[in-house]
C-alpha positions as semicolon CSV with decimal commas, in nm:
position;residue;x (nm);y (nm);z (nm)
1;M;14,384;15,721;17,436
2;S;14,708;15,812;17,587
3;R;14,935;16,066;17,434
4;C;15,219;15,798;17,393
5;K;14,978;15,562;17,205
6;A;14,857;15,845;16,989
7;L;15,214;15,938;16,895
8;L;15,290;15,585;16,827
9;D;14,995;15,556;16,591
10;R;15,114;15,868;16,407
11;A;15,472;15,730;16,373
12;T;15,350;15,416;16,234
13;A;15,102;15,567;15,996
14;N;15,353;15,839;15,862
15;P;15,724;15,804;15,962
16;A;15,833;16,079;15,740
17;G;15,599;16,328;15,910
18;L;15,734;16,292;16,259
19;R;15,929;16,582;16,418
20;F;16,252;16,510;16,589
21;S;16,120;16,611;16,924
22;E;15,831;16,385;16,883
23;L;16,060;16,088;16,810
24;C;16,263;16,165;17,128
25;R;15,930;16,182;17,323
26;L;15,810;15,868;17,181
27;A;16,144;15,693;17,266
28;G;16,110;15,822;17,643
29;C;15,757;15,696;17,658
30;F;15,880;15,339;17,607
31;G;16,181;15,353;17,838
32;W;16,471;15,489;17,622
33;K;16,687;15,745;17,787
34;L;16,931;15,994;17,625
35;K;17,278;15,850;17,667
36;R;17,479;16,113;17,480
37;R;17,448;16,381;17,196
38;R;17,707;16,492;16,956
39;G;17,613;16,744;16,700
40;S;17,282;16,626;16,526
41;H;17,321;16,262;16,651
42;S;17,139;16,157;16,975
43;L;17,197;15,812;17,104
44;Y;16,937;15,655;17,324
45;G;16,963;15,331;17,546
46;R;16,724;15,129;17,730
47;V;16,781;14,889;18,024
48;G;16,800;14,536;17,905
49;Q;16,921;14,624;17,544
50;V;17,253;14,619;17,441
51;A;17,214;14,817;17,102
52;L;17,175;15,198;17,115
53;M;16,919;15,380;16,909
54;N;17,066;15,656;16,685
55;F;16,845;15,948;16,594
56;Q;16,929;16,248;16,379
57;D;16,792;16,588;16,395
58;V;16,759;16,723;16,030
59;G;16,594;17,070;16,035
60;G;16,376;16,968;16,314
61;R;16,243;16,657;16,144
62;A;16,328;16,300;16,213
63;K;16,456;16,047;15,953
64;A;16,188;15,812;15,848
65;Y;16,399;15,511;15,868
66;Q;16,491;15,596;16,227
67;V;16,125;15,629;16,321
68;R;16,048;15,296;16,159
69;Q;16,352;15,138;16,360
70;L;16,197;15,266;16,681
71;V;15,848;15,148;16,592
72;R;15,990;14,798;16,525
73;A;16,172;14,791;16,853
74;I;15,858;14,909;17,036
75;G;15,655;14,622;16,863
76;D;15,947;14,381;16,981
77;L;15,898;14,508;17,339
78;E;15,518;14,456;17,336
79;D;15,561;14,108;17,175
80;D;15,800;14,012;17,482
81;L;15,533;14,108;17,739
């Protein structure tokens, strides 16, 4: 199993348990790139998508709702293939 798939499985199973760095790595695995960072907010964009993904670093942890948003967006990408 690839590292990206394993990370996606962890994010799906326990969104509140994901670290911020893991969330950023997961976004990168599926084509999102860091567009800009301001304070604790990091905005990621992907070619072909208008909306940006906003991730917040809160003491090294990712916010659970932002993890769920990314997992949902990845699921939508896989549905389009």
